[in-house]
C-alpha positions in Angstrom: 45.0 54.4 91.0 44.8 56.9 89.1 44.7 60.3 90.5 45.2 63.5 88.8 48.2 65.6 89.1 48.1 68.9 90.2 50.5 72.0 90.3 52.3 72.0 93.5 54.7 74.8 93.4 56.4 77.0 90.5 59.9 78.3 90.3 62.8 79.5 87.9 65.5 77.6 89.5 66.6 74.1 88.2 68.3 73.3 91.3 65.7 74.3 93.8 63.0 72.4 91.9 65.1 69.2 92.0 65.9 69.5 95.9 62.3 69.9 96.1 61.9 66.4 94.1 64.6 65.2 96.4 62.8 66.0 99.4 59.3 64.8 98.9 60.4 61.5 97.4 62.3 60.3 99.7 59.2 60.9 101.9 57.9 58.5 99.2 56.0 61.3 96.9 55.8 61.2 93.7 57.3 63.9 91.7 56.3 65.1 88.3 58.5 68.5 87.6 56.8 69.9 84.1 58.9 72.9 82.0 58.7 74.7 79.2 62.9 75.0 78.6 64.1 74.0 74.8 67.3 71.6 76.3 69.7 73.9 74.0 68.7 76.9 74.4 68.7 77.8 78.3 65.9 80.5 78.8 64.8 81.6 82.2 62.2 84.9 80.6 58.7 84.6 81.9 57.4 81.1 81.5 59.6 79.7 79.7 61.7 79.3 82.8 59.3 77.9 84.4 59.2 74.9 86.0 55.7 73.6 87.7 56.6 71.0 90.0 53.7 68.1 90.5 52.1 66.2 92.8 49.3 63.3 92.9 46.0 65.0 94.6 45.5 63.7 97.3 49.5 64.1 98.7 49.4 68.1 97.9 49.0 68.8 101.2 50.6 66.5 102.8 53.9 68.1 99.8 53.0 71.1 101.0 53.3 70.7 104.8 56.7 69.3 103.5 58.0 72.1 101.3 56.2 74.5 104.0 53.9 76.1 101.7 50.3 77.0 101.9 47.7 75.5 99.2 
């Protein structure tokens, strides 16, 4: 099954992103973290600081309930 990955949540905090990822993965929901940050430069300004949390489209509703956000 080849399902599309969709944006669940956007944060600017890498610790928050990792915590959400760990929480969802512990419940069996695969997660991808996507960021435009360039490794040696810890830029957190505008879109450069965004960390997008992506889940499969079929998991979005359940994942949103797990982290208590509305889709």
